[in-house]
C-alpha positions as CSV (number, residue, x, y, z in Angstrom):
1,M,33.1,-19.6,-25.4
2,S,31.6,-23.1,-25.3
3,A,29.0,-24.1,-27.8
4,V,26.3,-23.9,-25.1
5,P,27.0,-21.4,-22.4
6,D,25.4,-22.0,-19.0
7,V,23.5,-18.8,-19.0
8,T,22.4,-15.9,-21.3
9,V,22.0,-12.6,-19.6
10,V,19.5,-10.4,-21.4
11,I,19.7,-6.6,-21.1
12,P,16.9,-4.6,-22.7
13,V,18.2,-1.1,-23.1
14,Y,16.6,2.3,-23.7
15,N,18.1,5.6,-22.5
16,T,19.7,4.4,-19.3
17,M,23.0,6.3,-19.3
18,P,25.0,6.6,-17.1
19,Y,23.5,3.7,-15.2
20,L,24.2,1.3,-18.1
21,T,27.9,1.5,-17.6
22,A,27.7,0.1,-14.1
23,C,25.5,-2.7,-15.4
24,L,27.9,-3.6,-18.1
25,D,30.9,-3.4,-15.8
26,S,29.2,-5.9,-13.5
27,M,29.1,-8.3,-16.4
28,A,32.8,-8.1,-16.9
29,A,33.4,-8.6,-13.2
30,Q,31.5,-12.0,-13.0
31,T,33.5,-14.9,-11.5
32,I,31.6,-17.6,-13.4
33,G,34.2,-17.6,-16.2
34,A,33.8,-16.0,-19.7
35,D,33.2,-19.4,-21.3
36,R,30.2,-20.1,-19.2
37,F,28.0,-17.1,-20.0
38,E,27.0,-14.7,-22.7
39,V,25.3,-11.3,-22.6
40,V,22.8,-10.2,-25.2
41,A,21.9,-6.5,-25.1
42,V,19.1,-5.2,-27.3
43,D,19.1,-1.4,-27.8
44,D,15.5,-0.2,-28.4
45,G,16.3,3.0,-30.3
46,S,18.2,4.9,-27.5
47,T,18.9,8.5,-28.1
48,D,21.1,9.3,-25.0
49,G,24.3,7.5,-26.0
50,S,23.3,4.1,-24.6
51,D,23.7,2.6,-28.1
52,E,27.3,3.9,-28.4
53,E,28.1,2.7,-24.9
54,L,27.0,-0.9,-25.8
55,D,29.2,-0.9,-28.9
56,R,32.2,0.5,-26.9
57,F,31.8,-2.3,-24.3
58,A,31.4,-5.0,-27.0
59,A,34.6,-3.9,-28.7
60,E,36.5,-3.8,-25.4
61,H,35.2,-7.3,-24.4
62,P,35.1,-9.4,-27.5
63,G,33.0,-12.5,-27.2
64,L,31.2,-11.4,-24.1
65,L,28.5,-9.1,-25.4
66,R,26.3,-9.3,-28.5
67,V,24.5,-6.1,-29.3
68,V,21.3,-5.9,-31.3
69,H,20.1,-2.4,-32.5
70,Q,16.4,-1.9,-33.3
71,A,13.9,0.9,-33.8
72,N,12.1,1.9,-30.6
73,S,9.2,-0.4,-29.8
74,G,7.8,1.5,-26.8
75,G,8.7,-0.9,-24.0
76,P,11.0,-3.6,-22.8
77,A,8.9,-6.5,-24.1
78,A,10.1,-6.5,-27.7
79,P,13.8,-6.2,-26.8
80,C,13.4,-9.2,-24.4
81,N,11.7,-11.3,-27.1
82,A,14.4,-10.4,-29.6
83,A,17.0,-11.5,-27.2
84,L,15.2,-14.8,-26.5
85,E,15.3,-15.6,-30.2
86,I,19.1,-15.7,-30.2
87,A,19.8,-16.8,-26.6
88,R,22.0,-19.9,-26.4
89,G,22.4,-20.5,-22.7
90,R,20.8,-23.4,-20.7
91,Y,19.4,-20.6,-18.4
92,V,18.4,-17.1,-19.2
93,F,18.4,-14.1,-16.8
94,F,16.8,-10.7,-17.5
95,I,18.4,-7.7,-15.9
96,G,17.4,-4.0,-16.0
97,S,19.9,-1.9,-17.8
98,D,20.0,0.5,-14.8
99,D,20.7,-2.3,-12.3
100,Y,23.8,-4.4,-11.7
101,F,25.1,-7.8,-10.4
102,G,27.3,-8.7,-7.5
103,P,30.5,-10.3,-8.8
104,E,29.6,-13.9,-7.8
105,A,25.9,-13.6,-8.8
106,L,25.9,-15.8,-12.0
107,E,28.2,-18.4,-10.6
108,R,26.2,-18.9,-7.4
109,M,22.8,-18.9,-9.3
110,V,23.8,-21.4,-11.9
111,D,25.5,-23.7,-9.4
112,R,22.5,-23.7,-7.1
113,A,20.0,-24.3,-9.9
114,D,22.1,-27.2,-11.3
115,E,22.4,-28.7,-7.8
116,L,18.7,-28.5,-7.1
117,G,17.2,-28.9,-10.6
118,S,15.4,-25.6,-10.3
119,D,13.4,-24.3,-13.2
120,V,13.1,-20.8,-11.7
121,L,15.6,-19.3,-9.2
122,L,15.0,-16.0,-7.3
123,C,18.3,-14.4,-6.4
124,K,18.6,-12.0,-3.5
125,M,17.8,-8.4,-4.5
126,V,19.0,-5.3,-2.8
127,G,17.4,-1.9,-3.3
128,V,19.6,1.1,-4.2
129,N,18.6,4.8,-3.8
130,G,15.4,4.0,-2.0
131,R,14.1,1.3,-4.4
132,K,12.4,-1.5,-2.6
133,A,13.1,-5.2,-3.1
134,P,10.6,-8.0,-2.6
135,D,10.3,-9.2,1.0
136,V,11.0,-12.9,0.2
137,F,14.7,-13.2,0.9
138,A,14.8,-14.0,4.7
139,E,16.1,-17.5,4.1
140,D,17.0,-20.0,1.4
141,V,14.1,-22.1,0.1
142,A,15.0,-25.1,-2.1
143,D,11.5,-25.8,-3.3
144,A,9.2,-22.8,-2.8
145,P,5.4,-23.3,-3.3
146,F,3.6,-21.0,-5.7
147,P,1.6,-18.9,-5.6
148,T,1.8,-17.7,-2.0
149,P,1.0,-14.2,-0.6
150,E,4.8,-13.6,-0.4
151,L,5.7,-14.8,-3.9
152,A,2.7,-13.0,-5.4
153,W,4.8,-9.8,-4.9
154,A,7.9,-11.2,-6.7
155,L,6.7,-11.4,-10.3
156,S,9.4,-9.3,-12.0
157,N,11.5,-11.1,-14.6
158,T,14.8,-10.5,-12.8
159,K,15.2,-14.2,-12.1
160,L,17.1,-17.2,-13.5
161,F,14.8,-19.2,-15.8
162,R,15.6,-22.6,-17.3
163,R,15.5,-21.9,-21.1
164,E,14.0,-25.4,-21.8
165,L,11.0,-24.4,-19.7
166,V,10.7,-21.0,-21.6
167,E,10.8,-22.6,-25.0
168,S,8.6,-25.7,-24.2
169,E,5.9,-23.4,-22.8
170,G,6.3,-20.9,-25.7
171,L,6.9,-18.1,-23.2
172,R,7.3,-14.6,-24.6
173,F,6.6,-11.1,-23.3
174,P,3.3,-9.4,-24.4
175,E,4.3,-6.4,-26.5
176,G,1.2,-4.3,-26.0
177,M,1.9,-3.4,-22.4
178,A,3.5,-0.1,-21.5
179,V,4.5,-1.4,-18.0
180,C,4.6,-4.8,-16.3
181,S,5.0,-6.8,-19.5
182,D,7.3,-9.1,-17.4
183,V,4.6,-10.1,-15.0
184,P,2.5,-12.4,-17.3
185,F,5.8,-14.0,-18.5
186,T,7.0,-14.6,-15.0
187,L,3.6,-15.7,-13.7
188,R,3.3,-18.4,-16.4
189,A,6.9,-19.6,-15.9
190,M,6.5,-19.9,-12.1
191,A,3.1,-21.6,-12.5
192,K,4.6,-24.2,-14.9
193,A,7.9,-24.7,-13.0
194,S,8.6,-28.0,-11.4
195,K,10.8,-26.3,-8.8
196,I,11.2,-22.7,-7.7
197,T,14.2,-21.9,-5.6
198,I,14.9,-18.8,-3.4
199,Q,18.6,-18.0,-2.9
200,S,19.2,-15.6,-0.1
201,D,22.8,-16.2,0.9
202,Y,24.4,-13.5,-1.4
203,D,23.5,-10.0,-2.6
204,S,23.2,-10.9,-6.2
205,Y,21.1,-8.2,-7.8
206,Y,21.2,-4.5,-7.1
207,A,17.9,-2.8,-8.2
208,V,18.6,0.9,-8.7
209,K,16.1,3.8,-8.5
210,R,17.3,6.5,-10.8
211,E,17.9,9.9,-9.2
212,T,15.6,11.4,-11.8
213,G,12.9,8.9,-11.1
214,G,13.0,7.8,-14.8
215,N,12.5,4.1,-14.1
216,L,9.5,2.9,-16.0
217,I,7.5,2.0,-12.9
218,Y,7.8,5.6,-11.7
219,S,6.8,7.3,-14.9
220,T,3.7,5.4,-16.0
221,G,0.2,6.9,-15.9
222,P,-3.0,5.3,-14.5
223,V,-4.5,4.3,-17.8
224,E,-1.4,2.3,-18.7
225,W,-1.4,0.8,-15.2
226,V,-5.0,-0.3,-15.5
227,H,-4.3,-1.8,-19.0
228,A,-1.4,-3.7,-17.5
229,A,-3.6,-5.0,-14.6
230,E,-6.1,-6.3,-17.2
231,Q,-3.4,-8.3,-18.9
232,I,-2.2,-9.7,-15.6
233,V,-5.7,-10.7,-14.5
234,A,-6.2,-12.5,-17.9
235,A,-3.1,-14.5,-17.2
236,I,-4.2,-15.3,-13.6
237,E,-7.6,-16.4,-14.7
238,D,-6.1,-18.6,-17.5
239,L,-3.8,-20.3,-15.0
240,Y,-5.9,-20.6,-11.8
241,G,-9.6,-21.2,-11.0
242,P,-11.4,-19.7,-8.1
243,G,-9.7,-20.3,-4.8
244,P,-6.9,-19.1,-2.5
245,E,-4.2,-19.2,-5.3
246,R,-6.2,-16.9,-7.5
247,E,-7.2,-14.7,-4.6
248,A,-3.5,-14.2,-3.5
249,L,-2.6,-13.0,-7.0
250,M,-5.7,-10.8,-7.4
251,Y,-5.0,-9.1,-4.1
252,R,-1.5,-8.3,-5.3
253,V,-3.0,-6.6,-8.5
254,F,-5.2,-4.3,-6.4
255,S,-2.6,-3.6,-3.8
256,R,0.2,-2.8,-6.3
257,E,-0.9,-2.1,-9.9
258,I,-4.3,-0.5,-9.1
259,A,-3.0,1.3,-6.0
260,K,-0.3,3.0,-8.1
261,C,-3.1,4.6,-10.1
262,V,-4.4,6.7,-7.2
263,Q,-1.2,8.5,-6.1
264,P,-0.6,12.2,-5.5
265,Q,1.6,12.8,-8.5
266,F,-1.5,12.3,-10.8
267,L,-3.3,15.2,-9.1
268,T,-1.3,17.6,-11.2
269,A,-3.0,16.6,-14.4
270,D,-5.9,18.7,-15.7
271,K,-9.5,17.8,-14.5
272,S,-10.5,16.0,-17.7
273,S,-7.4,13.8,-17.6
274,R,-7.9,13.0,-13.9
275,E,-11.4,11.9,-14.5
276,K,-10.2,9.6,-17.3
277,F,-7.7,8.2,-14.8
278,W,-10.2,7.6,-12.1
279,E,-12.8,6.1,-14.5
280,A,-10.3,3.6,-15.7
281,V,-9.8,2.5,-12.1
282,A,-13.5,2.4,-11.4
283,G,-14.2,0.2,-14.4
284,F,-11.5,-2.2,-13.4
285,C,-13.0,-2.4,-9.8
286,D,-16.5,-3.0,-11.2
287,A,-15.1,-6.0,-13.1
288,H,-12.7,-7.5,-10.6
289,L,-12.9,-6.2,-7.0
290,T,-14.5,-8.5,-4.5
291,E,-15.4,-7.6,-0.9
292,A,-12.9,-10.1,0.4
293,I,-10.1,-8.3,-1.4
294,R,-11.4,-4.9,-0.4
295,E,-11.4,-5.9,3.2
296,R,-7.8,-7.1,3.1
297,L,-6.5,-3.8,1.6
298,P,-4.8,-1.3,4.0
299,T,-7.0,1.6,4.8
300,E,-5.2,4.1,2.6
301,K,-5.5,1.9,-0.5
302,R,-9.0,0.7,0.5
303,V,-10.5,4.1,0.8
304,R,-8.9,5.5,-2.4
305,I,-9.9,2.5,-4.5
306,S,-13.4,2.4,-3.0
307,L,-14.1,6.1,-3.6
308,A,-12.8,5.6,-7.1
309,Q,-15.2,2.8,-7.7
310,R,-18.1,4.9,-6.4
311,R,-16.9,7.6,-8.8
312,E,-16.8,10.2,-6.0
313,W,-13.9,12.1,-7.6
314,D,-13.8,15.1,-5.2
315,R,-13.6,12.8,-2.1
316,L,-11.1,10.6,-3.8
317,E,-8.8,13.5,-4.6
318,D,-9.2,14.8,-1.0
319,A,-8.3,11.3,0.3
320,I,-5.2,11.2,-1.9
321,R,-4.0,14.5,-0.5
322,E,-4.4,13.4,3.1
323,D,-1.0,12.1,4.1
324,A,-1.5,12.9,7.8
325,P,-5.1,11.8,8.5
326,R,-6.7,11.9,11.9
327,F,-7.9,8.8,13.9
328,L,-10.9,7.8,16.0
329,I,-10.9,5.1,18.7
330,E,-14.4,3.8,19.3
331,D,-15.3,0.6,21.2
332,G,-11.8,-0.6,20.7
333,R,-11.8,-0.1,17.0
334,V,-9.4,2.2,15.1
335,F,-10.8,4.3,12.3
336,V,-8.7,6.4,9.9
337,R,-10.7,9.6,9.2
338,Y,-10.1,10.0,5.5
339,S,-12.4,12.0,3.3
340,G,-16.0,10.5,3.4
341,F,-15.7,9.1,6.9
342,R,-19.2,9.0,8.4
343,E,-20.6,10.8,5.4
344,G,-22.4,8.0,3.6
345,C,-19.5,5.6,3.2
346,P,-19.3,2.3,5.1
347,D,-17.3,2.4,8.4
348,S,-15.5,-0.8,7.2
349,W,-13.7,1.2,4.5
350,Y,-12.0,3.3,7.2
351,E,-11.2,0.7,9.9
352,A,-7.6,-0.2,10.5
353,T,-7.8,-3.8,11.8
354,A,-4.4,-5.5,11.6
355,E,-2.4,-2.8,9.9
356,R,0.2,-0.5,11.5
357,V,-0.4,3.2,11.1
358,I,2.7,4.6,12.8
359,G,3.9,6.7,9.8
360,R,0.6,8.5,9.4
361,L,0.2,8.9,13.2
362,A,3.7,10.4,13.6
363,K,3.0,13.0,10.8
364,G,0.1,14.4,12.8
365,I,1.8,14.7,16.2
366,D,2.4,18.4,17.1
367,P,4.5,19.6,20.1
368,V,2.8,22.5,22.0
369,D,5.0,23.5,25.0
370,L,7.9,22.4,27.2
371,A,8.7,23.8,30.6
372,W,10.5,23.1,33.9
373,A,8.4,23.0,37.0
374,G,8.7,22.3,40.8
375,D,11.4,23.2,43.3
376,R,13.9,21.6,45.6
377,A,11.3,21.1,48.4
378,T,8.5,19.4,46.2
379,G,10.7,18.0,43.5
380,F,11.6,19.0,40.0
381,F,9.6,18.1,36.9
382,L,9.8,18.4,33.1
383,E,6.4,19.3,31.7
384,Y,5.7,18.6,28.0
385,W,2.4,19.2,26.1
386,F,1.8,17.8,22.7
387,R,-1.2,17.2,20.4
388,V,-2.0,13.8,18.8
389,P,-4.3,13.4,15.8
390,V,-6.6,10.9,17.7
391,A,-10.0,11.2,19.4
392,G,-11.5,8.7,21.8
393,L,-8.3,7.9,23.7
394,E,-8.7,6.4,27.1
395,P,-6.2,7.4,29.9
396,D,-4.7,3.9,30.1
397,A,-4.0,3.9,26.4
398,V,-1.4,6.7,26.5
399,G,1.9,7.4,28.3
400,V,5.1,9.4,28.3
401,S,8.4,8.1,29.6
402,A,12.1,8.5,29.4
403,E,14.2,5.8,27.9
404,R,17.9,5.7,28.9
405,L,20.3,6.0,25.9
406,V,23.3,3.8,25.6
407,K,26.6,5.7,25.3
408,A,26.6,8.1,22.3
409,K,23.6,6.6,20.6
410,G,20.6,8.9,19.7
411,P,16.9,8.2,20.4
412,A,15.5,5.1,18.8
413,A,13.3,5.5,15.8
414,R,9.6,5.3,16.1
415,R,8.4,1.7,16.4
416,S,5.2,-0.3,16.7
417,V,5.0,-3.2,19.1
418,P,2.2,-5.8,19.7
419,A,0.2,-4.5,22.6
420,G,1.1,-7.4,24.9
421,E,4.9,-7.0,24.3
422,F,5.3,-3.3,25.2
423,H,7.0,-2.3,28.4
424,V,7.1,1.3,29.7
425,H,10.6,2.8,29.6
426,D,12.8,3.7,32.6
427,V,11.0,6.7,34.0
428,A,7.3,7.2,33.6
429,A,5.5,10.5,33.6
430,E,2.1,11.5,34.8
431,V,-0.2,12.2,31.8
432,E,-3.4,14.1,31.6
433,L,-5.7,13.8,28.6
434,R,-7.4,16.9,27.2
435,P,-9.8,16.1,24.3
436,D,-9.9,18.8,21.7
437,G,-12.3,18.1,18.9
438,D,-10.9,15.4,16.7
439,T,-7.5,15.6,18.4
440,T,-6.3,15.1,22.0
441,V,-3.8,17.2,23.9
442,L,-1.5,15.2,26.2
443,A,0.0,17.0,29.2
444,A,2.9,15.0,30.6
445,R,4.8,15.7,33.9
446,L,8.1,13.8,34.1
447,P,9.7,13.6,37.6
448,L,13.4,14.4,37.5
449,G,14.4,13.0,40.8
450,D,15.7,9.7,39.5
451,L,17.3,11.3,36.4
452,A,18.9,14.1,38.4
453,G,20.6,11.6,40.6
454,T,22.2,9.5,37.8
455,A,24.5,10.7,35.1
456,G,23.2,9.9,31.7
457,R,21.0,10.7,28.7
458,W,17.3,9.9,28.2
459,S,15.0,10.0,25.2
460,L,11.6,11.5,25.9
461,R,9.0,9.3,24.3
462,G,5.3,9.1,23.9
463,H,3.4,5.8,23.5
464,L,-0.2,5.2,22.3
465,A,-2.2,2.0,22.4
466,M,-4.3,1.8,19.3
467,G,-5.9,-1.5,18.3
468,P,-3.5,-4.4,18.4
469,F,-0.4,-2.2,18.6
470,V,1.4,0.3,20.9
471,Y,3.1,3.1,19.0
472,D,6.3,4.2,20.7
473,L,7.6,7.5,19.3
474,P,10.4,9.9,20.2
475,L,9.0,13.3,21.0
476,T,10.2,16.4,19.3
477,A,11.2,19.9,20.3
478,V,8.7,22.8,20.6
479,K,9.1,25.7,18.2
480,G,9.1,28.5,20.7
481,P,11.4,29.3,23.6
482,V,11.6,27.0,26.7
483,E,10.8,28.3,30.1
484,R,14.0,27.9,32.2
485,Q,12.6,28.7,35.6
486,G,12.6,25.7,38.0
487,R,15.3,23.7,36.2
488,P,17.6,21.8,38.5
489,G,21.2,22.7,37.9
490,N,22.4,19.3,36.8
491,V,19.6,18.5,34.3
492,S,19.1,20.0,30.8
493,V,17.5,19.2,27.5
494,D,18.6,19.5,23.9
495,W,17.7,18.3,20.5
496,G,19.8,17.6,17.4
497,R,19.3,17.6,13.7
498,K,16.0,15.7,13.9
499,S,14.7,17.8,16.8
500,L,14.3,14.8,19.1
501,I,14.3,15.7,22.7
502,V,17.1,14.3,24.9
503,V,17.3,14.9,28.7
504,H,20.8,15.2,30.1
505,S,21.9,14.7,33.7
506,S,25.3,15.2,35.1
507,G,24.4,13.1,38.2
508,K,24.6,13.9,41.8
509,P,26.7,17.0,42.5
510,S,29.9,16.6,44.5
511,L,30.0,17.4,48.2
512,K,31.8,20.7,47.4
513,R,29.0,21.6,44.9
514,R,26.2,20.8,47.5
515,V,27.9,22.9,50.2
516,A,28.4,25.7,47.7
517,N,24.7,25.6,46.8
518,L,23.7,25.8,50.4
519,V,25.8,28.9,51.2
520,G,25.3,30.5,47.8
521,L,29.0,30.3,46.7
522,K,30.5,29.1,43.5
523,P,32.9,26.2,44.1
524,S,36.5,26.4,42.9
525,R,37.2,25.0,39.4
526,K,40.3,23.3,40.7
């Protein structure tokens, strides 16, 4: 190994078997060359065999991995700081011990940073097992401005940092934080960097969600999240005065760290603990929440955080439980009827302005009945009734239609489309609205003439215009039996594993079939 490697990879380790093995194997697979990088792993008092795994790997790959063993410190900050004290690379990269690299990751990152003179480089991240990656990797950016609303969401330390910047700014991880200790470090590095680069042309970093949900971000309680938010806010206020830069970063704190405090998993705690959780959130809001930030939050987060700040614990807990709320359309405005709506709380808390609500809307749609209707003389129809969790719908805001499916493909997933860009599908149904309290029953009558005459498959879909979007959803099977009377012989319906309705047509019957139908005979199978 050369006297000064290009990059030091830092791995803070605590009880991450068996994921640690994949992380270490990805180091051995790097194409950058063994003389250009080093790995420093700091075991923080693991008890699951992670420490032995580190020693095994170091023995099998002499010169690649240096292992430091220390007593448990309670978080990843101290191991990262310990590694920084002995790091020798021109750059340093921090990787979670349950994550792993693509083979060309280090070579591509170092070459790009050297080419552009980058102080901080964000490599493309890919989520594994349902873990989400920051939405900033649509394209390469040689010199990205900071902070922006997009980069405010990319403040983990899983980046390439020029070590000269780290040392000249005296950057270290605050060791009193149970979670998010990397955010103040990264925030300060990006604020002081002369150039930040986004590299999106290669899947460099695979961020893994453990099957047990043991990742630190999934196992931290509200009080610890609030404490972390306080430390992040202190760093923000130290770096930025009032203005759009501070506002972008403060919005992220409420939309991420504080929103994590008001999640359903915390409802299982005893009442005394829950009130301690909610009070921590309320106090933070009293100190830092502005009306401008409140207005920008999506309704689910806005209502929960606002009820917490009002210290209305019962309503807050009811709102947290409501994963399928109902909606009200009134004077063109869309309201999400969480707990407290029109019960002394401002309407503005509940109004969905520019956000998409398709997931919550879909959860509340309930199929009622499906039947065949009509006859050969008047025409055949497929009738379908379903309930939507919306009151105040106008007739021109709803529709049902059949979308022709291509070859063996199934129905398209639910989707939201800007209102001016939506087009009704191939065959439109007549739809009647029947308001029913805070819901609406839609009765659709789909003509089968065009479908019956053409061989193919169609997805039955409902679409609702709500605010600036049209929500286009595949409709699902009813739970009871289907009335078969009145069904034309060449049309049928079925539904697969997801219970999505598909209409099948075998097309126009042959001349032999039509003659047989007229005289009541079965045609030969020849």
